[in-house]
Structures are given as C-alpha cells and as structure tokens.
C-alpha positions in Angstrom: 9.7 -5.6 35.1 11.2 -4.7 31.6 10.0 -8.6 30.4 6.3 -7.9 31.9 6.4 -4.6 30.2 7.9 -5.4 26.4 5.4 -8.4 27.1 2.4 -5.3 27.3 4.1 -3.2 24.4 3.5 -6.1 21.9 0.2 -6.5 22.5 -0.2 -2.7 22.2 1.3 -2.8 19.1 -1.1 -5.4 17.8 -3.6 -3.8 19.2 -2.5 -0.2 17.1 -1.8 -2.6 13.8 -4.9 -4.1 14.1 -6.9 -1.2 14.7 -5.7 0.4 12.0 -5.7 -2.0 9.6 -9.5 -2.6 10.0 -10.4 1.3 10.6 -8.6 1.6 7.1 -9.8 -1.1 5.1 -13.3 -0.3 6.2 -12.9 3.3 5.4 -12.2 1.8 1.6 -16.0 0.5 1.8 -19.4 2.3 1.8 -19.5 0.7 5.7 -18.0 3.8 6.1 -20.2 5.9 3.4 -21.3 8.8 6.3 -17.9 8.8 8.2 -17.6 12.2 7.4 -20.6 13.8 8.4 -19.8 11.6 11.9 -16.6 13.6 12.1 -18.1 17.0 11.2 -20.6 16.8 13.9 -17.9 16.6 16.7 -18.9 15.3 20.1 -16.8 13.2 22.6 -16.9 9.9 20.2 -15.7 11.5 17.1 -12.5 13.2 19.1 -11.5 9.8 20.5 -11.7 8.3 17.4 -9.9 11.2 15.9 -7.0 10.6 18.2 -7.1 6.9 17.9 -7.2 6.2 14.0 -6.3 9.2 12.1 -3.6 11.1 14.4 -2.6 8.8 16.6 1.3 10.1 16.3 1.7 10.1 20.4 -0.2 6.6 20.7 2.3 4.9 18.3 5.5 7.0 18.9 5.3 5.7 22.8 4.2 2.4 21.7 7.3 1.7 19.8 9.8 3.4 22.1 8.6 1.3 24.7 9.4 -1.6 23.1 13.0 -0.6 21.7 13.3 0.7 25.4 12.3 -3.1 27.3 14.7 -4.5 25.9 17.4 -6.8 28.0 20.0 -4.7 26.8 18.5 -1.8 25.3 20.9 -0.9 22.0 20.8 2.9 22.6 22.7 3.5 19.0 19.2 1.5 17.7 17.1 4.3 19.6 19.1 7.5 18.7 18.0 6.1 15.2 14.2 5.7 16.2 14.0 8.8 17.7 15.6 10.6 14.9 13.5 9.1 12.5 10.2 9.7 14.4 11.0 13.6 15.1 11.7 13.9 10.8 8.1 11.9 10.5 6.8 14.3 12.7 8.3 17.5 11.8 6.4 16.3 8.4 3.4 16.0 10.0 3.2 19.6 11.0 4.5 20.9 7.0 2.2 18.6 5.1 -1.7 16.8 5.6 -0.7 13.4 5.1 -1.5 11.5 8.5 -2.8 8.1 7.3 0.4 7.9 5.6 2.8 9.3 8.5 1.3 7.4 10.7 1.9 4.1 8.9 5.5 5.0 9.3 5.6 5.8 12.7 4.5 2.0 12.7 7.6 0.8 10.8 10.1 0.6 13.7 7.9 -1.6 16.2 8.0 -4.4 13.3 11.3 -4.9 14.6 10.1 -6.5 17.9 7.5 -8.7 16.5 7.2 -11.6 14.1 6.9 -10.4 10.9 5.5 -12.9 9.2 2.7 -13.0 11.8 2.0 -9.2 10.6 1.7 -10.7 7.1 -0.9 -13.6 8.1 -3.0 -11.5 10.4 -3.4 -8.8 7.3 -3.9 -11.6 5.3 -6.7 -12.4 7.0 -8.2 -9.8 7.8 -8.2 -8.9 4.5 -9.9 -12.0 3.1 -12.6 -11.8 5.4 -13.4 -8.2 5.2 -13.3 -8.4 1.3 -15.7 -11.3 1.3 -17.8 -9.6 4.1 -18.5 -6.4 2.1 -18.4 -8.6 -1.3 -21.1 -10.4 0.1 -23.5 -7.5 1.4 -23.1 -5.5 -2.0 -24.7 -8.7 -3.5 -27.4 -8.8 -1.3 -27.9 -5.6 -0.6 -26.8 -4.8 2.7 -24.5 -1.9 0.6 -24.8 -0.5 -2.3 -22.9 -2.3 -5.1 -21.7 1.3 -7.5 -21.8 1.0 -10.8 -20.0 3.1 -13.8 -21.4 2.9 -17.5 -18.6 3.0 -19.8 -18.9 5.0 -23.3 -18.5 1.4 -24.9 -21.7 0.6 -23.2 -19.5 -1.5 -20.6 -20.4 -1.6 -16.7 -17.8 -1.2 -14.0 -18.9 -2.8 -10.7 -17.5 -1.6 -7.0 -18.8 -4.6 -4.9 -19.4 -2.2 -1.8 -15.8 -0.7 -2.1 -15.9 3.0 -2.7 -14.7 2.7 -6.1 -14.5 -0.2 -8.7 -10.1 0.1 -9.1 -10.1 -0.1 -5.2 -11.6 -3.7 -4.8 -9.4 -4.4 -8.0 -6.3 -3.3 -6.1 -7.6 -5.0 -2.8 -7.5 -8.3 -4.9 -4.0 -8.2 -6.3 -2.5 -6.9 -2.8 -4.3 -9.7 -1.0 -3.0 -12.1 -3.9 0.7 -10.8 -3.4 0.1 -11.3 0.9 -1.2 -14.9 -0.1 2.1 -15.1 -2.5 4.2 -14.6 0.7 2.8 -16.8 2.7 3.2 -19.6 0.4 6.5 -18.4 -1.1 8.3 -21.0 -3.0 5.2 -23.8 -2.1 3.4 -21.5 -5.2 2.7 -23.9 -8.0 0.0 -23.9 -11.1 -2.7 -24.8 -9.3 -2.4 -21.5 -7.6 -1.5 -19.5 -10.7 -4.4 -21.2 -12.2 -6.6 -20.4 -9.3 -5.5 -16.5 -9.3 -5.8 -16.4 -13.2 -9.5 -17.1 -13.2 -9.7 -14.0 -9.7 -8.0 -12.0 -12.4 -10.3 -12.5 -15.1 -13.3 -11.6 -13.1 -12.2 -8.9 -11.5 -11.3 -7.8 -15.1 -14.9 -8.6 -16.3 -16.6 -6.7 -13.4 -14.0 -4.3 -12.5 -12.4 -3.6 -16.0 -9.9 -2.0 -14.1 -6.4 -2.6 -16.6 -4.2 -2.2 -14.2 -4.7 -4.5 -11.0 -5.8 -6.9 -13.1 -2.9 -7.2 -15.3 -0.4 -7.4 -12.3 -3.4 -10.2 -11.3 -2.2 -11.8 -14.3 2.0 -11.1 -14.2 1.8 -12.0 -10.6 0.0 -15.4 -11.1 2.5 -16.5 -14.1 5.3 -15.7 -12.1 4.2 -18.0 -9.3 4.6 -20.5 -11.3 7.8 -19.7 -12.8 9.3 -18.9 -9.6 8.0 -22.3 -8.1 9.2 -23.8 -10.7 12.7 -22.2 -11.4 14.1 -22.6 -7.6 17.1 -20.3 -8.1 16.9 -16.3 -8.7 19.1 -15.7 -12.1 21.0 -12.9 -12.6 18.7 -10.6 -14.0 16.5 -10.5 -10.9 18.9 -9.7 -8.7 20.2 -6.6 -10.5 16.9 -5.3 -11.6 14.5 -6.2 -8.7 16.1 -4.4 -5.8 16.0 -1.1 -8.1 12.3 -1.1 -9.2 10.9 1.7 -6.9 13.8 4.1 -7.8 12.9 2.9 -11.8 9.3 3.2 -11.7 9.3 6.4 -9.7 11.6 7.9 -12.4 9.9 6.4 -15.6 6.2 7.9 -14.1 8.0 11.6 -13.2 9.8 11.4 -16.3 6.8 10.6 -18.2 4.8 13.3 -16.7 6.8 15.9 -16.8 7.5 15.9 -20.4 4.0 14.8 -21.2 3.4 16.8 -24.3 -0.2 16.4 -26.2 1.1 17.7 -29.4 3.6 14.4 -29.4 1.7 11.3 -30.8 3.6 8.3 -28.9 2.8 10.2 -25.3 -0.6 11.3 -26.4 -1.5 7.7 -26.8 0.4 6.7 -23.6 -1.4 9.4 -22.1 -4.8 7.7 -23.6 -3.6 3.8 -22.1 -3.2 5.5 -19.0 -6.8 7.3 -19.2 -5.5 10.9 -19.5 -3.3 10.6 -16.1 -0.2 12.0 -18.4 -2.7 14.8 -18.6 -3.9 15.1 -15.3 -0.4 15.2 -13.1 1.1 17.5 -15.7 -1.7 20.1 -15.3 -0.7 20.2 -11.4 2.9 20.3 -12.1 2.4 23.8 -14.3 -0.1 24.9 -11.7 2.0 23.8 -8.4 5.1 22.0 -9.0 7.4 20.2 -7.1 7.9 21.5 -3.7 9.9 20.4 -0.4 6.5 20.3 1.3 4.1 19.7 -1.2 1.1 21.8 -1.8 -2.5 22.0 -1.2 -4.0 20.3 -4.1 -7.4 20.3 -4.4 -9.2 16.7 -6.1 -12.1 15.5 -7.1 -12.3 11.5 -7.6 -15.1 9.6 -8.5 -15.2 7.3 -5.3 -18.4 6.5 -3.4 -20.0 8.3 -5.9 -21.7 7.3 -9.7 -22.4 10.8 -10.9 -21.3 14.3 -9.8 -21.8 18.0 -11.3 -17.4 18.7 -10.5 -15.2 18.5 -13.2 -13.0 15.1 -12.9 -8.9 16.3 -11.2 -7.7 13.3 -9.8 -3.8 12.5 -9.3 -4.0 8.8 -9.0 -0.4 7.8 -9.3 1.1 7.2 -5.8 4.9 8.9 -6.7 3.5 11.7 -8.0 0.5 12.5 -5.5 3.1 11.7 -2.2 5.6 14.1 -4.4 3.1 16.8 -5.2 0.5 16.8 -2.4 3.0 15.7 0.3 6.2 17.1 -0.6 9.7 15.7 -2.4 11.0 15.4 1.2 8.5 12.5 2.0 8.5 11.2 -1.6 12.4 10.9 -0.6 11.7 8.9 2.6 9.2 6.6 1.1 11.5 5.4 -1.8 14.7 5.2 0.6 12.1 2.6 2.7 11.2 0.8 -0.8 14.8 0.3 -1.9 16.0 -0.7 1.4 13.3 -3.0 1.6 14.5 -4.4 -1.4 18.0 -4.5 -1.1 17.5 -6.2 2.4 15.4 -9.3 0.3 18.0 -9.4 -2.3 21.0 -10.0 0.7 18.4 -12.7 2.3 17.8 -14.5 -0.5 13.9 -13.8 0.3 13.1 -13.8 -3.7 9.9 -13.7 -2.5 9.5 -10.5 -1.1 11.6 -8.8 -4.2 9.4 -9.2 -6.1 6.4 -8.4 -4.5 8.0 -4.9 -3.8 8.6 -4.5 -7.2 5.2 -6.0 -8.8 3.7 -2.9 -6.1 5.8 -0.6 -7.3 4.8 -0.8 -10.8 1.2 -0.6 -9.5 2.2 2.6 -8.0 2.8 4.0 -11.1 -0.7 3.8 -11.8 -2.4 4.2 -8.1 -1.8 5.5 -5.1 -2.5 1.9 -2.8 1.2 0.9 -2.7 1.4 3.6 0.2 -1.2 2.2 2.2 -2.2 0.3 5.0 -4.7 -1.4 4.5 -3.6 -2.3 1.0 -0.3 -3.1 1.6 1.4 -3.9 4.5 5.1 -4.8 3.3 6.6 -1.4 4.1 6.7 -3.2 8.0 9.9 -4.9 6.3 11.6 -2.2 6.5 12.5 -3.1 10.1 11.5 -6.5 10.5 13.7 -9.2 11.0 13.1 -11.1 8.1 14.9 -14.0 9.1 13.1 -14.5 12.6 11.8 -17.5 14.0 8.2 -18.7 12.5 9.9 -16.8 8.9 11.0 -19.9 6.9 12.3 -18.4 3.9 12.9 -21.1 1.0 16.3 -20.4 -0.1 17.1 -22.1 -3.9 14.4 -25.3 -2.8 15.7 -25.7 0.6 14.9 -24.1 4.0 17.7 -22.7 5.7 
C-alpha cells in the first residue's frame, strides 16, 4: 500500500512541478497577455486556476507530506523539520503577498523523493520548446514582437515575451540548465555556440546583464571542460556567492549618493537601479514582512503614461517588498545549495548557482521557477542514481 501511495505521490509531484513550470513560463509571454482580465472576471474556471496555479499551498503541502510519510520507514525527524519549514512559509504567506515565491519554496522538499537530474532535464526541455515556440510565434505574427526604441536609435525586441530582458534572461537560465546536463562534457564547441547565441541576444534585446553573463558562462564552460580540477579559489569563493552578491547590492543601494561621482556613474551603468532602490529604502525601509510598494514597469507595454518605478534587483525586491525574513530564508537556501555542491564536488552546480546569484543583483528572475529550477537542489539528493557528476574527469 505504501509503495502504491509513494508512486501516486511522485506522479502528483511531477504533475504539480510541470503544471507550475508551464503556467509560469507562459505568464512571461504574450500568450497570457489577458490573464489578469480572466481572473478579474471571476467564475468557476478562474477560481480553479487560482487554486491550482496561484495559491496551491494546500495541494503542494499534501503531496510533499505524502512522499515523506509513505516511505518504507518514515524518518520522523525529517518530517518534523518539513512540518516546521512548511509552517514558516505558510505564516509568511499570511504576512506578505508573495504567492509565486512561497509556492515554489514549498515545492522544494519533494525534490528529495524524485530524481533531481530528471527534474532539471524536464525543465530544460519544456523551457527550450516553449522558448522556440514563443519566438517563432512572434516572428510569424501569432504574437506581438514588442519593441522599444532607445535614445541612441537602437531598437530592442522581446520576441513574444513581456519584455526584452525577460527574453534574454530565459536564454541565460536555459543555458545554465543545458550546462548542468552536459557538465564537464561541455567543450569549446558548446562555448562557441553559446557565444553566438549571446551575441544574437545582445544585438536584438540589448539586455546587457544577461548577454554579459551568457558570454562569461560560455568561457567558463570551456575552462571547466579543459581544467578538470577545482582550484582553491573556486572552493573558497563560490560557496559564499549568495551572501557576497546580496551584501554587495544591498551596500551599493543603501549608500548610493548621486553627489558621489563613482556611485552616480555606477547607477548610470545599472540603468538607475540604485537610485530607484534607494528611493524605496528612504520611503519604506527594510521591514520584517515587507511593504506594499506600488511598482510600474515596462513589461507587456511599449508606452505608458505612468512614471516608471520598478525594483529590479532580486535581493532588493524580496527584502523591500516581502521582508527581511523571506530574504533570509532564500539566502540560507542558496548558501546551503552552495555548501552541498562544494562538499560533494558538484563543481558545475556551484558555478551555476554563483552565476545566477550575480544575475540576481540586477534582475529578479533568480527566485522564479520558470527561470531558475536549481532551488530544488536545496533538498535534492544530488548523488542519486541517474545523476552522474564527473569528479576531476572521473565518474564517481
């Protein structure tokens, strides 16, 4: 009976993972352009979608608990920790309006009961297919290809996504997923392929953050493929990447001063992100459970009468909108992933998380399932059968 329930539990977990992934991915495209109208109209259909996709707290908790309770010999210590973890997140959901992140975090413990590599493989293939379909639909007129003109005469395109940086971010995080599946097998051919992709992304989207990180990752692919041994600097610095990146962007934002030349220049390079965050800090400050900060971005529209005000940095967005408690939770999880990766010589995973953390300094996608599924590594068994991490050129 337990084996049957365990099987059903895994199937339900996979169904929830895939449905969340597909729904959230499509929500970053113009396929879901009228989704807000759909929910505003109400009705049975919108209520069911709300229950399944926007606030599936109860469903996720039941599925994950089922996976833990139906083991042949349940580990009650693990179950107790899981219950405490769930209660913290559910309490956070009552204090802050962050359903997307919290439901993603509730999904994490279930990754311990399925094959992590298969989860990443599914994410990569689903994201690749949906990305290609979205781009093709935008180029053939099925979806709008939103464009924005810059002051220097350049035009940036979104290729069916809600904004050009969202398109570029999908390509960057997709690259990280493919690198994880290839790991040390990736070579200079992979690097050249992704350098070309990065150049195309930059030419048409003009998204500097993602484009620069695509180029950096391509070079690291070649380096890690050539130099198999993890050096001392990698072992010491990469596990601290989440805290270093969060501390760096927090410090720059808090101490930003337009009267200081170098901070003003840095803010210019960051497209006024420091100025906007500093304004939010001055008005709202960092609170335990965040503050309802009204934000207006450029997503899904090429012109707006409203004044632009958006907190792009993932760390600052969580810290200001959803509170320092939730920021501390995600930083602990990211640091824990890095520690696990370092201890188990998961070198490529370590680099992937570090690069994603750098991306999170500028944009918010680090904390979104449809972009970064590697939060699942916090609870996953990274050495489970089917996950063949090459250690120093040898399979272990």
